[in-house]
C-alpha positions as CSV (number, residue, x, y, z in Angstrom):
1,M,92.4,33.8,-10.3
2,A,89.2,31.8,-9.7
3,T,86.7,32.9,-7.2
4,I,86.3,30.4,-4.3
5,Q,82.8,29.5,-3.6
6,L,82.2,29.4,0.2
7,L,80.6,26.2,1.5
8,Q,77.1,26.8,2.9
9,V,76.4,23.9,5.3
10,K,72.9,23.2,6.6
11,S,74.0,20.8,9.3
12,L,77.1,19.1,10.6
13,M,76.8,15.5,11.7
14,P,79.9,14.1,13.4
15,G,80.5,10.4,13.5
16,L,82.6,8.7,16.2
17,T,84.1,5.2,16.1
18,V,83.9,3.6,19.6
19,N,85.3,0.5,21.3
20,D,82.0,-0.6,22.9
21,L,78.8,0.6,21.1
22,K,76.5,-0.4,23.9
23,R,78.5,1.4,26.6
24,S,78.8,4.5,24.5
25,T,75.1,4.5,23.7
26,R,74.3,4.3,27.4
27,F,76.7,7.3,28.0
28,Y,75.0,9.5,25.4
29,V,71.4,8.4,25.9
30,D,71.1,7.6,29.6
31,G,73.7,10.1,30.8
32,L,73.5,13.1,28.5
33,G,69.9,12.8,27.3
34,F,70.4,12.1,23.6
35,A,67.5,10.3,21.9
36,M,68.1,7.1,20.0
37,G,67.6,7.4,16.3
38,E,68.2,5.0,13.5
39,E,70.2,1.8,14.0
40,Y,72.6,0.5,11.4
41,K,72.8,-3.3,11.3
42,E,74.8,-6.0,9.5
43,G,72.5,-8.9,9.6
44,D,71.1,-9.0,13.2
45,V,74.1,-7.1,14.7
46,V,73.9,-3.4,15.4
47,K,77.0,-1.7,14.1
48,G,76.1,1.9,14.6
49,V,73.4,4.3,15.8
50,M,72.4,7.8,15.0
51,L,71.7,9.9,18.1
52,Q,69.6,13.1,18.3
53,A,69.8,16.0,20.6
54,G,67.4,18.8,19.5
55,S,68.4,19.6,15.9
56,A,71.9,18.1,16.3
57,S,72.8,14.5,15.3
58,L,75.7,12.3,16.3
59,G,76.6,9.0,14.8
60,I,78.5,6.4,16.7
61,S,79.7,3.2,15.3
62,Q,81.4,0.1,16.6
63,D,85.1,-0.1,15.8
64,D,86.0,-3.3,13.8
65,F,89.5,-3.0,15.3
66,A,91.1,-3.5,11.9
67,K,93.6,-0.8,12.9
68,G,94.2,-2.6,16.2
69,R,92.6,-2.6,19.6
70,D,95.1,-0.1,21.0
71,R,94.1,2.7,18.6
72,V,93.8,6.0,20.5
73,K,90.5,7.8,20.1
74,G,89.4,11.3,21.0
75,V,92.8,13.0,21.1
76,G,92.7,16.6,20.0
77,M,88.9,16.7,19.5
78,R,86.1,18.3,21.5
79,L,82.4,18.6,20.7
80,Y,80.8,21.8,21.9
81,L,77.1,21.6,22.4
82,E,75.0,24.8,23.1
83,T,71.6,24.6,24.8
84,D,69.2,26.9,26.4
85,Q,68.4,24.2,29.0
86,D,69.4,24.4,32.7
87,I,73.1,23.5,32.7
88,T,73.1,22.5,36.4
89,A,70.1,20.1,35.9
90,L,71.9,18.5,32.9
91,A,75.1,18.1,34.8
92,N,73.2,16.5,37.7
93,Q,71.5,14.1,35.3
94,A,74.9,13.1,33.9
95,K,76.3,12.6,37.4
96,A,73.3,10.5,38.5
97,A,74.0,8.2,35.5
98,G,77.5,7.7,36.8
99,I,79.3,10.2,34.5
100,T,82.2,12.0,36.1
101,L,82.3,15.7,35.2
102,N,85.7,17.1,34.2
103,D,84.6,20.5,35.5
104,G,81.6,22.6,36.1
105,P,78.9,23.3,36.1
106,A,80.4,26.8,36.3
107,P,81.0,29.8,34.2
108,L,83.4,28.9,31.3
109,P,86.4,31.2,30.8
110,W,84.7,33.0,28.0
111,G,81.4,33.6,29.9
112,P,78.6,31.1,29.6
113,M,77.7,28.4,32.1
114,G,78.9,25.0,31.1
115,F,80.4,21.6,32.1
116,T,82.7,19.2,30.4
117,V,82.7,15.4,30.3
118,T,84.8,12.8,28.5
119,D,83.1,9.9,26.9
120,P,84.2,6.3,27.4
121,D,86.6,6.5,24.4
122,G,88.2,9.8,25.3
123,F,86.1,12.2,23.2
124,K,85.6,15.4,25.1
125,L,82.3,17.3,25.2
126,T,81.4,20.8,26.6
127,I,77.8,21.4,27.2
128,A,77.0,25.1,27.7
129,N,74.5,27.9,27.4
130,P,74.9,30.3,24.6
131,S,77.4,33.1,25.4
């Protein structure tokens, strides 16, 4: 039997397809504090952006709706972001930007302080301190 080589990943960069790129960019940048990175264009039209948060990256791209405008997004997926920053201050920043918190900031069931939000397309995020 062959020995399986374990994958050694240096980073993980999720990419999300969104219904409204500008709205989602505002959610992540103005609400959660991500920094704008590279833009991906077709001609003069921005089709996607790379967002940065510390050493993490998140790509978001405009849905072309080839699979229909009713396509459900975000079901069964959650992004878990760990930070040493003040969770209450980050939650207040999100609320000040008009983001509704699903819960928190409060201790999560497994210990650390955190809060959860749902982005405009239904993708869930938990932002928490390390456990």
